[in-house]
LUMKOL-398142 format. One line per field, with one value per atom (N, C-alpha, C, O): x, y, z; residue number from 1; atom name. Coordinates in Angstrom, 2 decimals, m for minus. Layout:
N
X	[X ...] $
Y	[Y ...] $
Z	[Z ...] $
num	[NUM ...] $
atome	[CA ...] $
***
This chain:
182
X	[1.19 m0.06 1.24 1.22 2.02 2.61 2.96 1.93 4.08 4.72 3.64 4.17 2.53 1.03 0.44 m0.22 0.94 1.19 2.03 1.75 3.50 4.03 4.68 5.35 4.12 4.29 2.72 2.36 2.04 0.73 1.14 0.81 2.32 2.50 3.58 3.75 4.43 6.19 5.75 6.31 5.29 4.72 4.51 4.89 3.37 1.91 1.52 1.63 1.03 0.89 2.13 1.90 3.47 4.91 4.97 4.68 5.20 5.29 4.29 4.60 3.31 1.69 2.26 2.33 2.47 2.02 3.52 3.38 4.99 5.85 5.20 5.11 4.85 4.55 3.82 4.11 2.79 1.68 2.01 1.74 2.79 4.19 4.68 4.60 5.36 6.28 5.67 5.79 4.68 3.23 3.22 3.65 2.45 2.44 2.90 2.36 4.89 5.44 6.83 7.43 6.75 8.06 7.62 8.51 7.14 5.68 7.24 7.67 7.60 8.57 9.66 10.21 10.07 11.27 10.69 11.03 9.67 9.54 9.07 8.96 8.83 8.86 9.82 10.05 10.56 11.78 12.60 13.58 11.58 12.17 12.16 12.87 11.22 11.04 10.76 10.51 10.89 11.06 10.04 9.65 9.52 8.25 7.51 6.90 7.99 7.96 6.59 5.99 5.98 5.05 2.97 1.85 3.78 3.25 2.86 1.75 3.29 3.21 4.26 3.49 5.48 5.92 7.01 7.30 7.75 9.27 10.01 9.70 10.53 12.19 13.88 14.80 13.71 14.50 14.47 13.50 15.20 14.64 16.12 16.93 15.96 16.77 18.53 19.08 18.72 18.98 19.69 20.25 19.44 20.47 20.46 19.50 22.53 22.88 22.51 23.22 21.63 22.16 23.57 24.58 23.16 24.44 23.85 22.64 24.88 24.80 25.57 26.26 26.17 27.86 27.55 28.10 26.13 25.46 26.49 26.34 27.64 28.08 27.18 27.51 25.88 24.64 24.65 23.54 25.06 24.32 25.68 26.57 25.24 26.30 26.87 26.15 27.46 28.22 28.70 29.56 27.68 28.03 29.68 30.17 29.88 30.66 31.20 30.65 32.12 31.27 31.06 31.28 30.48 29.90 30.56 31.08 30.11 31.27 29.91 30.00 28.41 27.82 27.32 27.11 27.32 26.89 27.21 28.34 26.35 26.65 25.70 24.79 27.15 26.42 25.07 23.91 25.45 23.71 22.76 21.60 23.22 22.26 22.76 23.87 21.22 20.79 21.16 21.70 20.88 20.99 22.61 23.17 22.84 24.92 25.08 25.62 24.62 25.26 26.40 26.63 27.25 28.89 29.58 29.38 30.73 32.22 32.79 32.43 34.25 34.78 36.00 36.41 36.27 36.94 38.10 38.40 38.70 39.96 40.97 40.44 41.89 42.39 43.78 44.06 44.24 45.31 46.46 46.74 47.42 48.18 47.46 48.36 46.32 45.35 45.90 45.13 46.77 46.89 45.68 45.24 45.38 43.85 42.95 42.56 42.98 42.74 42.87 42.10 44.73 45.45 45.51 45.73 45.16 45.11 43.64 43.38 42.35 41.07 40.82 40.29 42.11 42.45 42.26 41.23 43.25 44.76 43.73 43.92 42.66 42.01 40.72 39.79 40.75 39.22 39.60 39.24 40.89 40.87 41.71 41.22 42.76 42.85 40.73 40.26 40.49 38.85 38.14 37.16 37.97 38.35 37.87 36.91 39.64 40.18 40.11 40.98 39.16 39.53 37.65 37.30 36.99 35.60 34.86 33.68 36.32 36.19 36.81 37.47 37.24 38.88 39.83 39.99 40.31 41.41 42.42 42.38 43.87 44.89 45.48 44.97 46.56 47.39 48.11 48.90 48.13 48.65 47.25 47.51 45.75 44.69 44.64 44.65 44.48 43.55 42.08 41.09 42.69 40.43 40.43 41.32 38.78 38.13 38.46 38.64 38.57 38.46 37.83 38.01 35.91 34.49 34.44 33.32 35.34 34.86 35.69 35.54 36.75 37.53 37.02 36.39 37.42 36.25 35.13 34.67 34.25 33.35 33.18 34.01 31.46 31.54 31.86 32.57 31.42 31.52 29.80 30.11 28.89 27.70 27.67 26.88 28.70 28.29 27.27 27.21 26.15 24.75 25.15 24.07 25.81 25.72 25.01 25.56 23.70 24.11 24.76 23.98 25.45 26.22 27.82 28.38 28.08 29.20 29.30 28.34 30.70 31.81 31.09 30.59 31.21 30.87 32.15 32.10 32.93 34.48 34.45 35.42 33.58 33.37 32.38 32.46 31.53 30.18 31.10 31.10 31.55 31.94 32.85 33.35 33.40 34.65 34.08 34.85 32.92 31.83 30.93 30.39 30.82 30.52 30.27 29.71 31.33 31.44 31.34 30.87 32.22 30.66 29.44 29.10 28.35 27.11 27.19 26.60 27.85 27.22 27.24 26.32 28.23 28.72 27.64 26.86 28.06 26.44 24.91 24.56 24.50 23.22 23.27 22.35 23.95 24.08 23.39 22.93 23.23 22.37 23.51 24.62 23.03 23.16 24.50 24.24 26.22 26.21 26.29 26.84 25.62 24.89 23.62 23.57 22.82 21.78 22.07 20.99 22.95 23.58 24.08 23.67 24.99 25.29 24.23 24.50 22.87 21.94 21.54 21.23 21.68 21.03 21.73 21.47 22.92 23.67 23.77 24.30 23.10 23.00 22.30 22.55 20.35 19.68 19.31 18.28 20.14 20.46 21.55 22.18 21.88 23.73 22.75 21.97 22.98 22.90 23.35 24.18 23.26 24.00 24.76 24.52 25.37 26.52 25.41 24.61 25.37 24.14 24.41 25.47 23.19 22.91 24.06 24.57 24.79 25.30 26.49 27.02 27.28 28.65 28.49 28.74 28.27 29.48 28.61 27.47 30.00 30.15 30.15 29.76 30.58 30.82 28.78 27.79 29.07 27.53 27.57 28.77 26.83 27.12 25.84 25.13 25.98 25.41 24.13 24.62 23.00 22.42 22.25 21.72 22.86 23.34 21.90 21.70 20.47 20.20 18.71 18.03 18.74 17.38 18.43 18.60 19.39 20.54 20.18 19.32 20.42 20.16 18.68 18.35 17.44 16.82 16.22 15.02 16.55 15.95 16.27 15.56 17.77 18.01 17.69 17.76 17.46 15.87 14.56 13.69 14.53 13.72 13.55 12.64 14.77 15.16 14.13 13.72 13.89 14.08 12.37 11.69] $
Y	[m1.33 m0.49 1.42 2.20 1.64 2.48 2.10 2.34 1.57 2.07 2.18 2.30 2.15 2.35 4.44 5.42 4.12 5.95 6.87 7.81 6.22 6.85 7.04 7.95 5.59 6.59 7.54 8.30 7.33 8.75 10.21 11.21 9.99 11.87 11.87 12.86 10.37 11.24 10.92 11.82 10.43 10.18 10.78 10.95 11.70 11.32 13.80 14.84 13.23 15.03 15.82 16.96 15.61 16.21 16.54 17.72 16.02 16.49 17.26 18.44 17.11 17.84 19.82 21.03 18.92 20.28 21.80 23.02 20.79 21.58 22.64 23.87 21.76 21.70 22.95 23.71 23.15 23.75 25.89 26.97 25.19 26.11 27.05 28.27 26.11 26.69 27.61 28.77 26.86 27.83 29.16 30.22 28.68 30.75 30.93 31.77 30.70 31.54 32.49 33.56 30.72 30.96 31.07 31.86 30.89 30.13 30.51 29.41 31.05 31.52 30.77 30.14 30.74 30.06 28.61 27.94 28.28 26.26 25.67 24.51 26.71 26.24 26.43 26.13 27.09 26.54 28.30 28.40 29.59 30.80 30.97 31.76 30.12 30.56 32.12 33.25 31.69 33.08 32.71 31.55 33.67 33.37 34.89 35.76 34.48 35.76 35.42 34.36 37.15 37.84 36.38 36.27 35.73 35.30 33.97 33.60 33.36 32.21 31.63 31.35 31.32 30.26 30.62 31.75 28.95 29.27 30.25 30.81 30.32 30.19 30.54 31.35 29.91 29.47 29.89 30.64 29.77 30.22 31.22 31.46 31.75 31.81 31.65 32.41 30.85 30.28 28.44 27.47 28.53 28.05 28.66 29.14 28.68 29.56 29.26 28.30 29.61 29.31 29.18 29.45 28.48 28.70 30.13 30.36 31.12 32.79 33.06 33.86 32.27 32.78 33.22 32.78 34.72 35.47 36.85 37.33 37.14 38.74 40.30 41.27 39.73 41.25 39.97 39.49 39.36 39.12 39.03 38.81 39.53 38.92 37.15 36.39 36.93 35.07 34.89 35.48 33.57 33.42 31.98 31.24 32.12 31.08 30.48 30.81 29.67 28.04 27.13 27.41 25.60 25.09 23.47 22.82 23.32 21.15 20.78 19.90 20.84 20.25 20.07 20.76 18.64 17.97 18.16 18.30 18.14 19.68 21.23 21.79 21.46 23.13 23.55 23.63 23.76 23.53 22.78 23.18 21.33 20.27 20.08 19.70 20.57 20.48 18.85 18.60 18.16 16.28 15.68 14.63 17.06 16.63 17.82 18.86 17.68 18.76 18.57 17.37 19.17 18.78 19.32 20.38 19.07 19.76 18.86 17.69 19.64 18.60 17.46 16.36 18.28 17.28 17.23 16.08 18.00 18.08 19.28 20.17 19.07 19.43 20.52 20.70 20.91 22.59 21.90 22.62 20.80 20.15 19.37 18.81 19.20 18.33 19.39 20.25 19.25 19.44 19.87 21.00 19.12 18.93 21.10 22.01 21.05 21.95 23.20 24.09 23.08 23.92 24.67 25.87 23.25 23.46 23.70 23.82 23.80 24.38 26.22 27.04 26.04 27.96 28.51 29.04 28.39 28.92 28.95 29.54 28.04 28.03 28.80 29.21 28.95 30.07 31.30 32.11 31.45 33.41 33.58 34.59 32.93 33.22 34.00 34.86 32.96 33.61 33.89 33.77 34.70 35.57 36.80 37.38 36.82 38.09 38.03 38.66 37.35 37.71 38.36 39.43 37.66 37.65 38.86 39.15 39.97 41.43 41.66 41.85 41.94 42.57 43.46 44.64 41.98 42.20 41.82 41.08 43.15 42.63 41.20 40.19 41.34 39.78 39.93 39.00 41.11 41.52 41.68 41.41 42.08 41.95 41.13 40.19 41.66 40.14 40.17 40.88 38.48 37.91 37.49 37.21 37.60 37.60 35.96 35.63 34.94 33.85 33.26 32.10 34.38 33.40 33.67 33.80 33.76 34.65 32.90 32.48 32.35 31.08 30.00 29.31 29.77 28.40 28.39 29.16 26.89 26.25 26.68 26.93 26.76 26.51 25.45 24.72 25.13 23.96 23.08 22.37 23.12 22.90 22.80 22.01 23.73 24.30 24.80 24.94 25.08 25.91 27.05 27.60 27.88 29.66 30.17 30.05 30.73 31.42 33.24 34.15 33.37 35.21 34.77 33.68 35.83 36.07 37.36 38.09 37.91 38.77 40.45 40.53 41.48 42.73 42.71 42.63 42.77 42.80 42.17 42.58 41.04 39.67 40.71 41.00 40.97 42.11 43.56 43.77 44.07 45.20 45.38 46.50 44.10 43.39 43.02 42.54 42.63 43.12 43.86 43.68 44.60 45.70 47.14 47.93 46.32 47.02 46.72 47.33 44.65 44.20 44.15 44.10 44.19 44.16 45.61 46.02 46.25 47.75 47.70 47.80 47.56 47.08 46.47 46.80 45.01 44.20 45.21 45.85 45.08 46.38 47.20 47.37 48.28 49.37 50.36 51.36 50.24 50.87 51.40 50.88 52.31 53.27 52.67 51.60 53.03 52.24 52.67 51.88 54.17 53.88 53.20 52.90 52.96 52.21 50.56 50.17 49.31 48.37 48.67 47.91 49.94 49.45 49.86 49.78 50.36 50.27 49.00 48.23 48.98 47.07 46.14 45.38 46.72 45.38 45.78 45.18 46.94 47.63 47.15 46.76 46.74 46.01 45.03 44.83 44.05 42.49 42.04 41.03 43.01 42.59 42.39 43.23 40.79 40.66 40.93 40.10 41.71 42.32 40.98 39.85 41.10 39.74 39.14 39.96 38.16 37.70 38.23 38.74 38.05 39.11 40.21 40.20 41.17 41.98 42.18 43.22 40.84 40.54 38.97 38.32 38.39 36.96 37.16 37.62 36.36 36.54 37.65 38.58 38.18 39.17 39.41 38.71 40.91 40.62 40.16 40.07 39.73 38.74 39.90 40.51 39.86 40.14 38.25 37.13 38.47 37.55 37.76 38.68 36.63 36.55 36.81 37.94 35.58 35.50 36.85 37.47 36.82 38.84 38.77 37.99 39.81 40.67 40.45 41.29 39.80 39.38 39.34 39.75 38.69 39.46 40.50 40.75 40.80 42.30 43.03 43.88 42.42 43.88 43.06 43.49 42.36 42.02 42.50 42.07 43.64 43.92 45.24 45.86 45.87 46.98 47.62 48.76 46.36 46.27 46.73 46.89] $
Z	[0.25 m0.31 m0.25 m1.21 0.84 1.09 m0.48 m1.09 m1.51 m2.33 m3.59 m4.70 m3.57 m4.15 m3.62 m3.97 m3.05 m2.13 m2.83 m3.58 m2.29 m2.58 m4.10 m4.60 m4.68 m7.01 m6.93 m7.84 m5.82 m6.94 m6.70 m7.33 m5.09 m4.94 m6.16 m6.86 m6.35 m6.48 m7.77 m8.38 m8.42 m9.96 m10.54 m11.70 m9.47 m10.29 m10.05 m10.70 m8.48 m7.95 m7.92 m8.32 m7.55 m7.26 m8.81 m8.98 m9.73 m11.35 m11.27 m11.47 m11.07 m11.71 m10.63 m10.84 m9.70 m9.15 m9.58 m9.65 m9.78 m9.96 m11.20 m11.18 m12.16 m13.64 m13.92 m14.85 m13.04 m12.43 m12.31 m12.84 m11.14 m10.72 m11.42 m11.35 m12.31 m13.88 m13.96 m13.56 m14.74 m15.65 m15.28 m15.72 m14.13 m13.54 m13.15 m12.43 m12.55 m12.45 m13.34 m13.29 m14.43 m14.36 m16.31 m16.60 m17.19 m17.91 m19.35 m19.72 m19.69 m20.82 m20.57 m21.48 m19.35 m19.31 m19.74 m20.72 m18.70 m19.45 m20.52 m20.91 m20.91 m22.36 m23.08 m24.25 m22.10 m23.38 m24.13 m24.87 m23.46 m24.03 m25.23 m25.86 m25.72 m27.09 m28.20 m27.80 m29.54 m29.96 m30.73 m30.76 m31.43 m32.28 m32.29 m31.66 m33.34 m34.74 m35.11 m34.95 m35.93 m35.87 m36.27 m35.78 m37.39 m37.38 m36.70 m37.07 m36.07 m34.19 m35.32 m36.24 m35.74 m36.34 m35.29 m34.88 m34.82 m33.95 m34.71 m35.76 m34.34 m35.03 m33.82 m33.94 m33.20 m32.00 m30.84 m30.72 m29.64 m28.38 m28.44 m29.34 m26.60 m26.51 m25.36 m24.57 m25.68 m24.82 m26.21 m25.70 m27.68 m28.41 m29.45 m30.05 m29.91 m30.68 m32.08 m32.37 m33.33 m34.88 m35.01 m34.36 m36.45 m37.25 m38.18 m38.17 m39.03 m39.49 m39.79 m39.15 m41.69 m42.25 m43.14 m44.14 m43.39 m44.65 m43.69 m42.57 m44.95 m43.81 m43.01 m42.33 m43.62 m43.51 m42.09 m42.31 m41.13 m39.82 m39.97 m40.78 m37.85 m37.07 m36.90 m36.26 m37.18 m36.63 m35.34 m34.69 m35.01 m33.78 m33.66 m34.51 m32.68 m31.76 m32.78 m33.83 m32.90 m33.42 m32.39 m31.21 m32.94 m32.20 m32.50 m33.41 m31.02 m31.57 m31.65 m32.50 m31.28 m30.80 m32.66 m33.67 m32.17 m33.86 m35.33 m35.79 m35.84 m37.31 m37.50 m38.12 m35.99 m36.19 m35.16 m35.57 m33.87 m32.62 m32.95 m32.99 m33.29 m32.86 m31.69 m31.31 m30.84 m29.77 m29.28 m28.21 m29.97 m29.22 m29.89 m30.24 m29.78 m30.22 m29.11 m29.47 m27.83 m26.42 m26.27 m26.15 m26.22 m26.16 m26.25 m26.85 m25.80 m26.07 m26.74 m26.81 m27.59 m28.54 m27.93 m28.30 m26.96 m25.59 m26.47 m26.79 m26.86 m27.34 m26.10 m25.43 m26.11 m25.06 m25.27 m26.45 m24.74 m25.04 m25.60 m26.56 m25.59 m26.24 m27.62 m28.24 m28.19 m28.99 m30.48 m30.91 m30.90 m32.77 m33.31 m33.56 m33.40 m34.55 m33.89 m34.63 m32.35 m31.96 m32.22 m32.57 m31.84 m32.54 m33.69 m33.89 m34.75 m36.47 m36.94 m38.14 m35.59 m35.96 m36.20 m36.95 m34.24 m33.94 m35.03 m35.43 m35.53 m36.62 m38.23 m39.30 m37.76 m39.84 m39.15 m39.85 m37.89 m37.72 m37.92 m38.77 m36.46 m36.49 m38.27 m38.77 m39.29 m40.21 m41.38 m42.12 m40.72 m41.26 m40.98 m41.71 m39.32 m38.37 m39.20 m39.70 m38.95 m39.66 m41.49 m42.08 m42.23 m43.67 m43.66 m44.17 m43.15 m43.00 m42.38 m42.59 m41.06 m40.85 m40.82 m39.80 m42.39 m43.29 m41.69 m41.37 m40.99 m40.01 m41.14 m42.12 m40.24 m39.70 m39.65 m39.16 m40.22 m39.32 m38.15 m37.99 m36.91 m36.59 m35.68 m34.51 m35.90 m34.60 m34.71 m35.50 m33.12 m32.04 m32.06 m32.23 m31.68 m32.45 m30.79 m29.98 m30.74 m29.28 m29.39 m30.56 m28.49 m28.19 m28.43 m28.81 m28.16 m28.58 m30.03 m30.53 m30.68 m32.01 m33.18 m34.33 m31.60 m31.96 m31.83 m32.63 m30.34 m29.24 m29.69 m30.54 m28.77 m28.79 m27.55 m26.68 m27.55 m25.65 m25.28 m25.96 m24.12 m23.43 m24.31 m25.27 m24.14 m24.74 m25.68 m26.20 m26.52 m28.18 m29.15 m30.37 m27.70 m28.14 m27.87 m28.10 m27.57 m26.32 m27.88 m28.97 m27.61 m27.81 m27.76 m28.02 m27.60 m26.68 m27.56 m27.69 m27.94 m27.61 m27.49 m27.71 m27.08 m26.38 m27.07 m28.19 m26.20 m26.86 m27.89 m29.12 m27.34 m28.31 m29.48 m30.13 m30.37 m30.58 m31.90 m33.10 m30.76 m31.66 m32.54 m33.76 m31.86 m32.10 m32.81 m32.88 m33.67 m34.90 m35.32 m36.16 m35.70 m36.95 m37.57 m38.66 m36.88 m37.00 m38.83 m39.59 m38.30 m40.17 m41.17 m42.13 m41.02 m42.08 m42.62 m43.80 m40.92 m41.22 m41.72 m42.72 m41.05 m42.01 m43.48 m44.29 m43.62 m45.71 m46.50 m47.38 m45.51 m45.89 m46.18 m47.17 m45.38 m45.45 m45.72 m46.53 m45.59 m45.81 m44.87 m45.42 m43.33 m42.93 m41.46 m41.30 m40.67 m39.72 m39.17 m38.62 m39.09 m37.97 m36.22 m35.46 m35.61 m35.28 m34.88 m33.69 m35.45 m35.55 m35.47 m35.03 m35.66 m35.94 m33.75 m32.87 m33.47 m31.87 m31.15 m29.95 m31.43 m30.48 m30.35 m29.44 m31.90 m31.87 m30.84 m29.91 m31.64 m29.97 m28.27 m27.33 m28.32 m26.84 m26.38 m25.24 m27.26 m26.97 m26.75 m26.11 m27.27 m27.40 m26.78 m27.10 m25.58 m24.66 m23.49 m23.04 m22.99 m21.41 m20.58 m20.21 m20.00 m18.20 m17.40 m17.83 m16.61 m16.10 m14.87 m14.43 m14.48 m13.55 m12.36 m12.00 m11.60 m10.33 m10.53 m9.41 m11.31 m11.53 m11.51 m11.89 m10.88 m10.64 m11.06 m10.05 m11.78 m12.51 m13.37 m13.49 m14.38 m15.59 m16.29 m15.59 m17.98 m18.87 m19.15 m18.93 m19.77 m20.53 m21.73 m22.00 m22.80 m23.95 m24.16 m23.36 m26.27 m27.40 m27.54 m27.52 m27.63 m27.92 m29.71 m30.33 m30.17 m31.85 m32.36 m32.80 m32.37 m33.26 m33.04 m33.85 m31.69 m31.39 m32.14 m33.08 m31.65 m32.74 m34.14 m34.44 m34.99 m36.42 m36.79 m37.90 m35.60 m36.18 m35.35 m35.52 m34.92 m34.72 m36.05 m36.59 m36.60 m38.20 m38.99 m40.14 m38.92 m40.01 m40.19 m40.95 m39.22 m38.78 m38.84 m38.30 m39.76 m39.98 m40.99 m41.19 m41.55 m43.33 m43.20 m44.22] $
num	[1 1 1 1 2 2 2 2 3 3 3 3 4 4 4 4 5 5 5 5 6 6 6 6 7 7 7 7 8 8 8 8 9 9 9 9 10 10 10 10 11 11 11 11 12 12 12 12 13 13 13 13 14 14 14 14 15 15 15 15 16 16 16 16 17 17 17 17 18 18 18 18 19 19 19 19 20 20 20 20 21 21 21 21 22 22 22 22 23 23 23 23 24 24 24 24 25 25 25 25 26 26 26 26 27 27 27 27 28 28 28 28 29 29 29 29 30 30 30 30 31 31 31 31 32 32 32 32 33 33 33 33 34 34 34 34 35 35 35 35 36 36 36 36 37 37 37 37 38 38 38 38 39 39 39 39 40 40 40 40 41 41 41 41 42 42 42 42 43 43 43 43 44 44 44 44 45 45 45 45 46 46 46 46 47 47 47 47 48 48 48 48 49 49 49 49 50 50 50 50 51 51 51 51 52 52 52 52 53 53 53 53 54 54 54 54 55 55 55 55 56 56 56 56 57 57 57 57 58 58 58 58 59 59 59 59 60 60 60 60 61 61 61 61 62 62 62 62 63 63 63 63 64 64 64 64 65 65 65 65 66 66 66 66 67 67 67 67 68 68 68 68 69 69 69 69 70 70 70 70 71 71 71 71 72 72 72 72 73 73 73 73 74 74 74 74 75 75 75 75 76 76 76 76 77 77 77 77 78 78 78 78 79 79 79 79 80 80 80 80 81 81 81 81 82 82 82 82 83 83 83 83 84 84 84 84 85 85 85 85 86 86 86 86 87 87 87 87 88 88 88 88 89 89 89 89 90 90 90 90 91 91 91 91 92 92 92 92 93 93 93 93 94 94 94 94 95 95 95 95 96 96 96 96 97 97 97 97 98 98 98 98 99 99 99 99 100 100 100 100 101 101 101 101 102 102 102 102 103 103 103 103 104 104 104 104 105 105 105 105 106 106 106 106 107 107 107 107 108 108 108 108 109 109 109 109 110 110 110 110 111 111 111 111 112 112 112 112 113 113 113 113 114 114 114 114 115 115 115 115 116 116 116 116 117 117 117 117 118 118 118 118 119 119 119 119 120 120 120 120 121 121 121 121 122 122 122 122 123 123 123 123 124 124 124 124 125 125 125 125 126 126 126 126 127 127 127 127 128 128 128 128 129 129 129 129 130 130 130 130 131 131 131 131 132 132 132 132 133 133 133 133 134 134 134 134 135 135 135 135 136 136 136 136 137 137 137 137 138 138 138 138 139 139 139 139 140 140 140 140 141 141 141 141 142 142 142 142 143 143 143 143 144 144 144 144 145 145 145 145 146 146 146 146 147 147 147 147 148 148 148 148 149 149 149 149 150 150 150 150 151 151 151 151 152 152 152 152 153 153 153 153 154 154 154 154 155 155 155 155 156 156 156 156 157 157 157 157 158 158 158 158 159 159 159 159 160 160 160 160 161 161 161 161 162 162 162 162 163 163 163 163 164 164 164 164 165 165 165 165 166 166 166 166 167 167 167 167 168 168 168 168 169 169 169 169 170 170 170 170 171 171 171 171 172 172 172 172 173 173 173 173 174 174 174 174 175 175 175 175 176 176 176 176 177 177 177 177 178 178 178 178 179 179 179 179 180 180 180 180 181 181 181 181 182 182 182 182] $
atome	[N CA C O N CA C O N CA C O N CA C O N CA C O N CA C O N CA C O N CA C O N CA C O N CA C O N CA C O N CA C O N CA C O N CA C O N CA C O N CA C O N CA C O N CA C O N CA C O N CA C O N CA C O N CA C O N CA C O N CA C O N CA C O N CA C O N CA C O N CA C O N CA C O N CA C O N CA C O N CA C O N CA C O N CA C O N CA C O N CA C O N CA C O N CA C O N CA C O N CA C O N CA C O N CA C O N CA C O N CA C O N CA C O N CA C O N CA C O N CA C O N CA C O N CA C O N CA C O N CA C O N CA C O N CA C O N CA C O N CA C O N CA C O N CA C O N CA C O N CA C O N CA C O N CA C O N CA C O N CA C O N CA C O N CA C O N CA C O N CA C O N CA C O N CA C O N CA C O N CA C O N CA C O N CA C O N CA C O N CA C O N CA C O N CA C O N CA C O N CA C O N CA C O N CA C O N CA C O N CA C O N CA C O N CA C O N CA C O N CA C O N CA C O N CA C O N CA C O N CA C O N CA C O N CA C O N CA C O N CA C O N CA C O N CA C O N CA C O N CA C O N CA C O N CA C O N CA C O N CA C O N CA C O N CA C O N CA C O N CA C O N CA C O N CA C O N CA C O N CA C O N CA C O N CA C O N CA C O N CA C O N CA C O N CA C O N CA C O N CA C O N CA C O N CA C O N CA C O N CA C O N CA C O N CA C O N CA C O N CA C O N CA C O N CA C O N CA C O N CA C O N CA C O N CA C O N CA C O N CA C O N CA C O N CA C O N CA C O N CA C O N CA C O N CA C O N CA C O N CA C O N CA C O N CA C O N CA C O N CA C O N CA C O N CA C O N CA C O N CA C O N CA C O N CA C O N CA C O N CA C O N CA C O N CA C O N CA C O N CA C O N CA C O N CA C O N CA C O N CA C O N CA C O N CA C O N CA C O N CA C O N CA C O N CA C O N CA C O N CA C O N CA C O N CA C O N CA C O N CA C O N CA C O N CA C O N CA C O N CA C O N CA C O N CA C O] $
***
């Protein structure tokens, strides 16, 4: 009898109560922080990165999750600092980043522009990374630089609790805002 009561409480009542509370108090987060377009279709999640390669878009950090931001293959590359494969990949990414953003051979490249996050799904880039991409995006779109800078400000998340981590720019939300300019 006690097994039945515990099964009902632990497998039925408790999950229903937690589900109800999450839907009442944290509806957006409990449902995946989805980004929904005006026509009602889901365009992504604020919590998951997406691949962008067109010059008119800000580019996210590289992903080690499957075939580029595959949420079913979330995870790092497991390549360590002595890995030749990682070293070669980073050198290639640095060269590509400099070429795409018209940087010189000596210009520094932000670490998040050439390394994947631990999950491979991080939707954010650093402010420095976004700043270096502004000229390319402005040129490709033919928009005012100050307007793009304002969109970056609007799509930058601050530090967690005001002290933890660094501010980050949500690439998907920024690129959607850029598309809405026209």
